[in-house]
C-alpha atoms as one frame of an Amber mdcrd trajectory, in Angstrom:
protein
  11.529  -8.123   2.127   7.826  -8.140   3.001   5.836 -10.588   0.872   3.315
  -7.808   0.091   6.114  -5.796  -1.563   5.486  -4.343  -4.996   5.831  -6.942
  -7.759   8.779  -5.359  -9.560  10.692  -4.956  -6.286  10.104  -8.607  -5.326
  12.013  -9.727  -8.414  15.275  -8.795  -6.685  14.614 -10.600  -3.395  15.871
 -13.906  -2.091  13.489 -14.264   0.858  10.218 -12.771   2.061   8.689 -12.046
   5.439   5.087 -13.318   5.498   2.855 -10.654   6.989  -0.530 -11.149   8.614
  -3.626  -9.612   7.028  -5.925  -8.392   8.320  -3.534  -6.964  10.882  -4.631
  -6.041  14.402  -1.506  -4.252  15.678   2.042  -3.202  14.834   3.278  -5.931
  17.152   2.015  -8.632  14.770   4.243  -7.243  12.008   7.242  -6.863  14.331
   6.925 -10.451  15.604   6.861 -11.880  12.066   9.877  -9.802  11.085  11.892
 -10.988  14.096  11.035 -14.606  13.262  12.221 -14.179   9.688  15.558 -12.649
  10.730  16.076 -15.411  13.271  15.358 -18.043  10.622  17.930 -16.418   8.319
  20.788 -17.054  10.733  23.452 -19.497   9.628  25.539 -20.893  12.461  24.687
 -17.932  14.653  25.481 -15.415  11.908  22.839 -13.569   9.947  22.868 -14.084
   6.187  20.756 -11.010   5.463  22.785  -8.349   3.649  19.973  -5.913   2.852
  16.408  -5.633   4.160  13.877  -3.924   1.862  10.871  -2.620   3.800   7.737
  -0.960   2.417   6.670   2.122   4.380   3.150   1.608   3.023   2.233  -1.611
   1.240   0.139  -1.196  -1.892  -2.242  -4.185  -1.863  -3.332  -4.761   0.797
  -2.594  -1.230   2.010  -1.029  -1.120   5.483   1.290   1.446   7.078   4.312
  -0.570   8.233   6.140   0.365  11.478   9.363   1.110   9.598  11.075   2.803
  12.536  10.752  -0.329  14.699  11.720  -2.689  11.885  14.734  -0.560  10.953
  15.957  -0.741  14.539  15.653  -4.537  14.455  17.655  -4.658  11.214  20.317
  -2.197  12.327  23.124  -4.735  11.933  22.192  -5.124   8.253  21.597  -2.551
   5.539  18.022  -1.263   5.437  16.333   0.072   2.300  12.839   1.548   2.745
  10.599   1.468  -0.328   8.333   4.456   0.350   6.610   4.910  -3.006   3.287
   5.784  -1.324   4.647   7.570   1.747   5.436  11.171   0.772   2.186  13.128
   0.870   0.508  10.266   2.729   2.181  10.131   6.147   4.700  12.228   8.042
   8.245  11.197   7.175  11.328  11.929   9.281  14.346  10.272   7.701  16.621
  10.635  10.729  13.959   9.265  13.064  13.360   6.234  10.828  17.088   5.583
  10.679  17.183   3.580   7.435  20.358   3.429   5.349  18.366   4.188   2.194
  14.894   5.658   1.741  13.288   6.151  -1.665   9.933   7.686  -2.531   7.977
   8.999  -5.493   6.676  12.563  -5.549   4.171  12.023  -8.352   1.776   9.670
  -6.508   0.429  11.490  -3.445   2.477  14.678  -3.802   1.102  15.654  -7.220
   4.406  16.467  -8.874   4.851  15.668 -12.573   5.821  12.067 -13.442   9.449
  11.055 -12.810   9.819  13.238  -9.690  11.314  11.154  -6.881  14.088  11.222
  -4.307  16.638   8.933  -2.691  17.922   9.524   0.825  21.215   7.922   1.892
  22.192   7.880   5.553  25.675   9.182   6.277  28.025   6.404   7.318  31.685
   5.404   7.007  30.816   3.676   3.735  29.046   6.708   2.210  32.059   7.645
   0.021  31.685   4.252  -1.676  28.216   5.161  -3.004  28.222   6.417  -6.584
  25.732   7.248  -9.283  25.506   4.312 -11.719  26.345   6.631 -14.634  29.924
   7.891 -14.317  30.271  11.530 -15.365  32.412  14.602 -14.697  31.290  14.899
 -11.047  32.442  11.393 -10.137  34.169  11.255  -6.762  32.507  14.421  -5.385
  29.806  12.554  -3.464  26.464  11.090  -4.470  24.492  14.400  -4.360  26.939
  16.102  -6.748  27.113  13.046  -8.991  23.303  12.929  -9.205  22.670  16.661
  -9.647  23.678  17.025 -13.261  21.104  15.595 -15.673  22.358  17.191 -18.838
  19.743  18.530 -21.250  16.790  16.984 -19.417  13.888  19.168 -18.275  14.341
  20.410 -14.678  10.673  21.422 -14.361   9.717  18.406 -12.263  12.264  19.445
  -9.626  11.401  23.147  -9.707   7.710  22.568  -8.879   8.366  20.593  -5.660
   8.109  23.677  -3.350   4.720  24.533  -4.892   3.607  20.931  -4.423   4.454
  21.193  -0.708   2.218  24.252  -0.353  -0.568  22.562  -2.329  -0.622  19.302
  -0.357  -0.513  21.076   3.017  -3.826  22.787   2.195  -5.802  19.539   2.366
  -6.845  17.236   5.179  -7.780  13.699   4.217 -10.886  12.008   5.616 -10.319
   8.527   4.258 -10.476   6.854   7.684 -13.834   8.485   8.348 -15.119   7.245
   4.977 -13.679   3.771   5.603 -15.453   3.492   8.938 -18.675   4.710   7.328
 -18.464   1.947   4.714 -17.594  -0.743   7.261 -20.575   0.289   9.412 -22.898
   0.310   6.390 -21.772  -3.153   5.248 -21.449  -4.708   8.722 -17.751  -5.447
   8.252 -14.366  -4.303   9.605 -11.308  -2.368   8.481  -8.253  -4.402   7.536
  -5.937  -2.583   9.965  -6.222  -0.320  13.022  -6.440   3.463  12.462  -2.775
   3.954  13.391  -1.785   1.698  10.465  -3.914   3.398   7.807  -3.122   6.313
   5.509  -4.873   7.744   2.457  -5.636   4.169   1.434  -7.868   2.043   3.655
  -8.872  -1.599   3.336 -12.614  -2.035   4.008 -14.092  -5.502   4.359 -16.785
  -6.441   1.840 -19.942  -8.367   2.839 -19.359 -12.128   2.782 -22.630 -12.624
   0.877 -20.902 -11.335  -2.282 -19.085 -14.676  -2.375 -15.614 -13.526  -3.423
 -13.675 -16.806  -3.457 -10.636 -16.130  -5.656  -8.446 -13.441  -7.190 -10.428
 -13.903 -10.405 -13.670 -13.167  -8.537 -12.095 -10.012  -7.121 -11.074  -8.856
 -10.608 -14.527  -9.522 -12.040 -16.274  -7.762  -9.135 -14.034  -4.737  -9.666
 -14.972  -4.674 -13.351 -18.656  -5.112 -12.486 -18.616  -2.140 -10.105 -16.826
  -0.048 -12.704 -18.994  -0.858 -15.730 -22.395  -1.129 -14.044 -22.177   1.366
 -11.185 -19.390   3.603 -12.508 -17.308   3.066  -9.364 -13.589   2.271  -9.659
 -12.119   0.524  -6.616  -9.471  -2.229  -6.326 -10.699  -5.464  -4.698  -8.334
  -7.641  -2.654  -9.046 -11.341  -2.118  -7.784 -12.470   1.277  -6.985 -16.115
   0.614  -7.389 -18.552   3.546  -4.276 -19.158   5.612  -3.069 -22.460   7.003
  -4.720 -23.225  10.334  -7.834 -21.132   9.606 -10.170 -24.083  10.127 -11.109
 -23.157  13.716 -13.404 -20.390  14.994 -12.373 -16.996  13.652 -13.075 -13.431
  14.672 -15.226 -11.410  12.235 -12.181  -9.522  10.923 -10.457 -12.833  10.124
 -13.500 -14.245   8.292 -13.610 -11.416   5.749 -12.724 -12.872   2.342 -12.458
  -9.652   0.337 -11.613  -6.010   0.886 -12.160  -2.833  -1.100  -9.111  -0.554
  -1.075 -10.485   2.964  -1.028  -8.228   5.940  -1.664  -8.713   9.572  -0.736
  -7.176  12.045  -3.146  -7.581  15.815  -2.975 -10.271  15.662  -5.660 -12.482
  13.085  -3.898 -15.699  14.108  -2.157 -17.965  12.247   0.270 -20.472  11.444
  -2.474 -17.843   9.244  -4.166 -17.854   6.925  -1.156 -21.636   7.055  -0.707
 -21.915   5.862  -4.301 -19.702   2.854  -3.519 -21.658   2.197  -0.306 -24.979
   2.166  -2.135 -23.667   0.042  -5.016 -22.538  -2.717  -2.646 -25.764  -2.432
  -0.661 -27.781  -2.955  -3.842 -25.766  -6.034  -4.752 -26.424  -7.494  -1.305
 -30.160  -6.683  -1.359 -30.523  -8.179  -4.860 -28.840 -11.403  -3.766 -25.831
 -10.913  -6.018 -22.985 -13.408  -5.687 -19.741 -13.851  -7.609 -20.897 -17.348
  -8.586 -23.042 -15.613 -11.208 -19.817 -14.757 -13.033 -19.541 -18.456 -13.914
 -22.384 -17.871 -16.385 -20.714 -15.042 -18.285 -17.569 -12.938 -18.437 -19.635
  -9.821 -19.105 -20.945  -7.468 -16.370 -24.435  -8.512 -15.251 -26.539  -5.777
 -16.803 -29.680  -6.555 -14.847 -28.016  -4.787 -11.902 -27.707  -1.626 -13.939
 -31.016  -0.228 -12.659 -30.865   2.895 -10.559 -29.707   2.572  -6.969 -32.485
   3.381  -4.509 -31.815   6.453  -2.344 -30.836   5.920   1.298
């Protein structure tokens, strides 16, 4: 399992694969994954029984090369956690080749809550897969066993075709907005364009002085309550061996994770750009949070036009 996996999923893991961030290429992820599988061998035999791979990690947000990692794990079972994938990137289950692939349809596909799906690859062991609740369809295969939900509302399933038509009408521009912000702040994106989706990690100016997860949380609150901008902030803690000269992308201590939903417009991102610019111009630093837990209201003045 990747160590950036969602918190609730990590509770079931026995070992993690440490991933680099910021990430410069897919190859960096593949190399780390190979090392972890090699380290898991016991007397020449692999101890891994199931690999859980995020298609898109949540924080930091990175599109993972699941097809390549699935191929590496082919001797083991592979479960792809794709909560953010459907409606975000193109998904071809057969091409990915995972044994199991699960995704939500209510995040980026705009279906009602609880809509989701589970794909199971056909294999000699497929007949051994059963729904955890035994009912009258037991023994007729997992699709039949899962189809009957009793008196529950089927609406969330019936609207999926309409959701497909709705999502296909929009074209996201989050990468364009991410590059605009990085240029405005003199920073970098946290991953190459090929590894981004509708969520992009944009480096924040180092002058903001984000030095801990607590700083990141307080800066997020400050942007929300003073500038009316809601954006998650990720603190990129120093890694071992980071004492030497670093490239600009590796020196970035904090990232803003911007998202692009169908209701977002360019002005939303210009507002974030100008808010951060004002903080930099005013000499704001997270060390000021040591004085108070409340948002610093003296930064509440209007943002000058650009």
